[in-house]
C-alpha positions as CSV (number, residue, x, y, z in Angstrom):
1,X,-40.0,-50.6,40.5
2,X,-37.4,-50.9,37.8
3,X,-33.7,-51.8,38.2
4,X,-32.7,-48.2,37.5
5,X,-35.1,-46.9,40.2
6,X,-33.8,-49.5,42.7
7,X,-30.2,-48.7,41.9
8,X,-30.6,-45.0,42.9
9,X,-31.9,-45.8,46.4
10,X,-29.8,-45.6,49.6
11,X,-29.3,-48.9,51.5
12,X,-31.9,-48.1,54.1
13,X,-34.6,-47.8,51.4
14,X,-33.3,-50.6,49.2
15,X,-33.0,-53.2,52.0
16,X,-36.8,-53.5,52.7
17,X,-37.7,-53.2,49.0
18,X,-35.6,-56.3,48.3
19,X,-37.8,-58.4,50.6
20,X,-40.0,-60.4,48.3
21,X,-37.8,-59.8,45.2
22,X,-36.5,-62.9,43.4
23,X,-32.7,-63.5,43.1
24,X,-31.2,-66.2,40.9
25,X,-27.6,-67.0,40.0
26,X,-27.3,-69.3,36.9
27,X,-30.9,-70.2,37.3
28,X,-30.7,-71.2,41.0
29,X,-32.3,-69.1,43.8
30,X,-35.5,-67.9,45.3
31,X,-37.3,-65.1,47.1
32,X,-35.3,-62.8,49.3
33,X,-36.7,-63.0,52.8
34,X,-34.0,-61.2,54.9
35,X,-31.6,-58.3,54.4
36,X,-29.4,-55.8,56.3
37,X,-28.5,-52.2,55.3
38,X,-25.0,-50.8,55.5
39,X,-24.5,-47.1,54.7
40,X,-21.2,-45.3,54.0
41,X,-21.3,-43.4,57.3
42,X,-22.1,-46.6,59.3
43,X,-19.2,-47.7,61.6
44,X,-20.3,-51.4,60.9
45,X,-19.9,-51.0,57.2
46,X,-16.8,-52.2,55.3
47,X,-16.8,-48.8,53.5
48,X,-16.6,-46.7,56.7
49,X,-12.9,-46.2,56.4
50,X,-12.9,-45.6,52.7
51,X,-12.0,-47.6,49.6
52,X,-9.5,-50.5,50.0
53,X,-8.7,-53.4,47.6
54,X,-11.0,-55.7,49.6
55,X,-14.1,-53.4,49.5
56,X,-13.5,-51.8,46.1
57,X,-16.8,-53.2,44.7
58,X,-18.8,-51.3,47.4
59,X,-17.7,-48.1,45.7
60,X,-18.6,-49.2,42.2
61,X,-21.8,-48.8,40.3
62,X,-25.1,-49.6,42.0
63,X,-26.7,-53.0,41.5
64,X,-23.3,-54.8,41.4
65,X,-22.2,-57.6,43.7
66,X,-20.0,-57.0,46.6
67,X,-18.7,-60.4,47.9
68,X,-16.3,-60.8,50.8
69,X,-15.1,-63.7,53.0
70,X,-16.5,-63.6,56.6
71,X,-14.2,-64.7,59.4
72,X,-12.2,-66.6,56.7
73,X,-15.0,-69.2,56.5
74,X,-17.8,-68.3,54.1
75,X,-18.7,-65.8,51.4
76,X,-21.2,-63.0,52.0
77,X,-23.2,-61.5,49.1
78,X,-24.2,-57.8,49.1
79,X,-26.0,-55.6,46.6
80,X,-24.2,-52.2,46.0
81,X,-26.5,-49.2,46.0
82,X,-26.5,-45.5,45.8
83,X,-24.3,-43.4,43.5
84,X,-20.9,-44.8,42.4
85,X,-18.3,-43.9,44.9
86,X,-20.8,-43.7,47.8
87,X,-19.9,-47.1,49.5
88,X,-23.3,-48.5,50.5
89,X,-24.6,-52.0,50.2
90,X,-27.4,-54.4,51.3
91,X,-26.3,-57.8,52.7
92,X,-28.7,-60.5,51.5
93,X,-29.0,-62.7,54.6
94,X,-31.5,-65.3,53.4
95,X,-33.8,-66.5,50.6
96,X,-36.7,-68.9,50.4
97,X,-35.4,-71.5,47.9
98,X,-37.8,-71.8,44.9
99,X,-35.6,-72.6,41.8
100,X,-32.8,-75.2,41.5
101,X,-33.4,-76.9,44.8
102,X,-31.6,-80.1,43.6
103,X,-28.4,-78.0,42.8
104,X,-28.7,-76.2,46.2
105,X,-29.1,-79.5,48.0
106,X,-26.0,-80.9,46.3
107,X,-24.0,-77.8,47.1
108,X,-25.2,-77.6,50.7
109,X,-25.2,-81.4,51.3
110,X,-28.7,-81.3,52.7
111,X,-32.2,-81.7,51.3
112,X,-33.9,-79.7,54.1
113,X,-35.2,-76.6,52.3
114,X,-35.0,-74.5,55.5
115,X,-31.2,-75.1,55.8
116,X,-30.4,-74.4,52.1
117,X,-30.1,-70.6,52.2
118,X,-31.1,-69.3,55.7
119,X,-28.0,-67.3,56.5
120,X,-25.4,-65.4,54.5
121,X,-22.9,-68.3,54.3
122,X,-25.5,-70.9,53.5
123,X,-27.0,-68.6,50.8
124,X,-23.7,-68.1,49.0
125,X,-22.9,-71.8,49.1
126,X,-26.4,-72.8,47.9
127,X,-26.2,-70.2,45.0
128,X,-22.6,-70.9,44.1
129,X,-21.5,-67.3,44.9
130,X,-17.7,-66.8,45.4
131,X,-15.2,-64.0,45.1
132,X,-15.4,-64.5,41.3
133,X,-18.8,-62.8,41.4
134,X,-17.4,-59.7,43.2
135,X,-18.1,-56.5,41.2
136,X,-20.3,-58.2,38.6
137,X,-23.5,-56.4,37.6
138,X,-26.8,-57.9,38.9
139,X,-28.4,-56.7,35.7
140,X,-26.6,-59.4,33.6
141,X,-26.1,-63.1,33.8
142,X,-25.3,-65.0,35.8
143,X,-27.5,-62.9,38.1
144,X,-31.2,-62.3,37.6
145,X,-32.9,-59.9,40.1
146,X,-36.7,-59.5,39.7
147,X,-38.4,-56.8,41.8
148,X,-41.4,-57.9,43.9
149,X,-44.9,-57.5,42.6
150,X,-46.6,-56.7,45.9
151,X,-45.5,-55.2,49.2
152,X,-45.1,-58.0,51.8
153,X,-45.4,-57.5,55.5
154,X,-41.9,-56.7,56.8
155,X,-40.4,-56.8,60.2
156,X,-37.3,-54.9,61.4
157,X,-34.7,-55.5,64.0
158,X,-31.0,-55.2,65.0
159,X,-28.4,-56.5,62.7
160,X,-26.6,-59.8,63.4
161,X,-22.9,-60.6,64.0
162,X,-21.6,-57.1,64.4
163,X,-20.3,-55.1,67.3
164,X,-20.4,-51.5,66.1
165,X,-23.8,-49.8,65.6
166,X,-25.4,-53.2,66.3
167,X,-28.4,-51.5,67.9
168,X,-29.6,-49.9,64.6
169,X,-32.8,-51.5,63.4
170,X,-31.3,-52.0,59.9
171,X,-32.2,-55.7,59.5
172,X,-35.4,-56.5,57.5
173,X,-37.3,-59.7,57.1
174,X,-40.4,-61.2,55.7
175,X,-42.9,-61.6,58.6
176,X,-43.5,-65.2,59.4
177,X,-41.0,-66.7,57.0
178,X,-39.5,-70.0,58.2
179,X,-36.4,-69.3,56.0
180,X,-35.0,-66.4,58.1
181,X,-31.4,-66.9,59.4
182,X,-32.7,-66.0,62.9
183,X,-36.1,-65.1,64.2
184,X,-36.9,-61.4,64.9
185,X,-37.7,-60.4,68.5
């Protein structure tokens, strides 16, 4: 699937298709193993109440980065999808580190591969993603997103860390991956 074809998809279709894709930022990254979908009409989505300065990137062109600070502690990285103005995105929760492990280890202050990017905050720290990346296109450096070659076995479950619409099975993961932020039930 091409970048243009991915860009046109709604979050619920894009989120599972990103499992197995490769994401790098300035040559550091790996294979996406966990995502969550957030649609415009989803009460858990930052776009639910419409555009605001904080969520402006969610309403921008598809395949751009939406980066926000979670609980004032760490950055979270999302991939905007759907038509411009729609307000949907896919949260990238975890990757399996494959490229730039030394840099990720330095940034994360650990050499344990499983702890490098297994969770949204760990992932952004390992990849060096900050608010400076908010609104940048994923089709240009420093990002490189390569669609997967084959369809992996995917598991689904409830999203993590939200209170509204938490029961929706909009979390997707690579079955059996040890790099997930949390196991699926």
